[in-house]
N, C-alpha and C positions, 0 to 999 in steps of 0.2 A: 752400392746396395739404393740408391736412391732412384737410381734409374731404374731398378727393375721394380722397386716400389711404382714407379711412373707408369712404367709398361700395364704393371697389371692394373692401376686406377683407370688407363681407358679402354684395358679388356671389360674390367666391373661397370664402364659406362656405355657398354655394347650389351650387357646383360640386361640392365636397366631399359634400355631404347626398345631392345627385343621384349622387353614384355609390356612396355605400350604397346605396341605394333599386336604382340599376341591380344590385350584386351581390348583395344581398339577394334580389331577385326573382326575376334571370335569369343569375344567378353568370358575369356578363362578367368579364372579365379588364379590361376598360377601366374598370371601377368602379374596382379597385382605384388605378388610376391616377388617375382622376378624384379618387378621396379624399386621396391624397398629395399631389397636384400645387394642389388646391382649398384643403386647409388649409395648408399648408404657405406658400401664398401670402397665405392669408387672415391667418394671427398675424403674419406679417409687415408684414403692411401696417396691421395695429392698432397694432405698435408704433412704427411709423414716425407714424401720425397720434396718438397719445398724446403725441409730443414737445409740444403745446399743448394738446392737448384734455386735460379729468380724464378719469380712470378712468371713475367713473360714467357721467358723459353721453357717451366713447366705447364703453364696451360697451352702454348702453342701447340706441344707434343701431345697434352692430355686430349685438346679437340684433335687432334690431326688422327691420332691414333683411331677414337671415336669415329670420324668421320670415314675414314678407308675402311676399317673393318663393316661398318655398318651398310656401307655401300656395297661391299663384297656379298654379304650374308644376304641383302636384297637382291641381288643377281642371280645367287646359287640357290637358295630357297625360297624366296617370295615372287620369284619370276618378274622381278623388276626388269625394263627396258637393260639391256647392255647393247654398248656401243664402243666403237676403239674411241672414238675421242673423250668419252666419259673414264673408263680405264687409263686413257694418257693422263687426263686430269688427277687422276689417282694417283697414278705413277709421279708424277709431279710432286704432290703431297709427299709420298713416303720421301723423296729424292729430298726435300725442304724440311723433314724429321731426322734424318740423316745426316744432314751438314749442319745442322744445330747441334746433335751430339758430337759430333767431329770438331765443330768449333770449340768446343769447351764451354760450352753457356754455361756457367752455374752462377 
């Protein structure tokens, strides 16, 4: 269950980052709400995940999920620059996260 919490924490982090982007670019108040809900949920779930997952593994996976999903959302929805090199680097992050999970990093 702790890995589910960790994945959810990474996804909630993306909600917070999306809120930052909305507020910074469009000054929408909804952005502030997304920041508050996204980051508070994210940190609460990260806390729960760290019940059995070590700090180093948990934070690496948490940040990796946030990085990968934010980059993909940026390309798909905010017209950020797409390149195959960028996507290859994101693929390396995904493989690294999978490797940490498969290595039994608890």
